N, C-alpha and C positions, 0 to 999 in steps of 0.2 A: 291609415288611421288606426291607432292602437286600440286593441280590444280591452274591455274592462278585465280586471284580475279575476281569475276563477275559471272553472270549467263548466260546460253545459252538460247536465245530466237529466235525462228524461225520466220522469216518475213512471214506473210500470203500472201503477194503480190508476192514476187519473190522466196521464199523458202530459202533465205540465212540465215545461222546461225550466230547470232550476240552475242558477249559477252557484257553484260550490267552490270555495277556496281549495287550492291544492292540498293544503295541510289537513283538511277535513275529509278528503277523499277516502272512502272505505271505512271511516270511523262511524260517527253517529249523525251523519247528515240526514235531515228530514225534508220532505217536500213542503214548500211554502204554502201550498194549497190544501192538501189533504192530510198533512202531518205524518204520512207513512215514511218508513225508512227508505232511503234511496240506495240504488245499487252502487257498487264500488268502482265504477269506471265511467268516464265521460263518453258521450256519443262519438262514434267514429274512431275509437281507440281500442285496440285488441285487449282481451282480458289479461294476457301475459305479455310482457315486454322482454325482448332479448337484449341484454346489456352486457357490454364487455368490461372486464376488470381493467382498471387503469394501470395495474402493475403487471399481471401475467397475461392479459388479453384473452382470458378464457371467457367463453360465452356463458351467460347465466340467464335462465328463464325466471323472471320475477313477476309475480302477480301484481296487478296495478294497485290493489289495496295494501300491499306490503311495501310499495315504493317509498313511502314517507316514514317508514319505521326502521330505517337504517339497514338496508339489505347489505349482505357481505358476499364476497366471491366464494363459491362452493369449493374452489381449489386451494386458494391461498389465504382466504379469510380477510382480505382487504375490503374495507367499506367501499360501496359503490354509491356515488353521488346520484340521487334521483330527482333532486329539486330542479324545476324548470323544464323537465322533459315533456310535460303535458301542457305547459302554459300557452303554447301557440305564439309566443313572442320571441323575436330574435335576441340572442345574447349580445351584449356589447363587450368587445375585447379590445385590448390595447397592449402597449409595450410591457406594462406591469403584470398582467395576468394571462397573457396569451398562451405561454408555454404550459402553465398549470392547467388551464381549461382544455387546451387541445390534446395534450398528452394523456389526460385522464378522462376524456370524453367517452361515455359509455356507448355511444352510437356514432355512426358516420356524421361528419360535420361539414356543412358548406360554409365557407368563410367568404363573405361579400366585402371586397375592398372598394371603398367609395371616398369621395371628397365633396365638400359643400359647393365648390365652384364648378363641379361637373354637371353639365346639363343632361347628359345621358343618364347619370345616376338618379336624376329626378324622375325619369320614366321607369327605371328598373327598380327603384325603391319599393313601390307598391307590390311588385311581383315577389320581392324578397319577403315582405310581410305575409303574403299569401302562402308562400312556401313554408314559412315557419308554422303557420296554422295547419297546413296539410301534413306536415311532417311529424305532428304530435305522436309520440310512441314509436316512430320508425327512424327518424333522423333529426338532427338539430341544425339550426342556422345561426350564424354569428355575423355581426357587422363590425368591420374594421375601418375606422376613419384614418386614412393615410396621412392626413395633415397632423393629427394628434399622435401619430405613432411612427416617428422617423426611423427607429431601430428596425421595426418589422418591415417597413417600406424598403429599407436597404437590404435586409436579409433575403426577402422574397423578390427583390428587384421589381417592385411595383412602380413601373414608369408610366403606365396608363391605367385609367379607371373608367368604367368599372372592371374589376377582375374577380372572377369566381375561383376559389380553390377548394378542392374536396380533400378532406383529411379522413383517414381511417386508421385506427390503432396508433394514433399520434403522428402518422407519417403523411406527408403530402403525396397524394395519389394522382391528382389531376389538376391542371391549371388551365383556366379558360379566360383569356383576355377579351374584353369588350362585352357588349350586350349580347345575350343569347336568349332565344325563346325558352319559356318555362319547360315545355315538353322535352326539348333537347337537353336541357340541364338535368332533368330527372332521368333521362336515358343514360347520361354519363354517370349519374349517381347510382343507378340500379345495380351494377355489379357489386357494390359495397354494402348494400342493404342486407341485414341479417334476416333470415326467414325462420 
């Protein structure tokens, strides 16, 4: 079940949990209960994110409150895309935007290849949604419908679904065909997570 748009930020003054749109994070968001200014990061997300430049792959430490103010790579000056990193929602990718999204992904990316006719995909789908929520600030999750993306299905030889692919620095690092428990998938992702 998709979560409503926005991030949960707990008010340090009264303890109320507030849903804050990503674009307002770290700006002038106020508590809906006591009207005090909210801190600049959602619950469960580190204060600083490590993001890779899509051009030179340099790691950049970006404070969460600066994420939506157009951060740039400290080495080459290329803008780093920060939108969607904290949403907790999987990205939808296809033949038209896959290369752009994967090659410029600022964090490791799990691509979940699925199909509507696949009964196993119906059981792994909720796990993918949970992973996207748990990965906020550390990694991203994308969903690839193989029926709607024949070019990518052919390029990555996606003959069975579900298939999980782990990308880092725009390169395919790991391919896992079939259903896999969440813990094992996270273990395979762990070497690519930036600390």
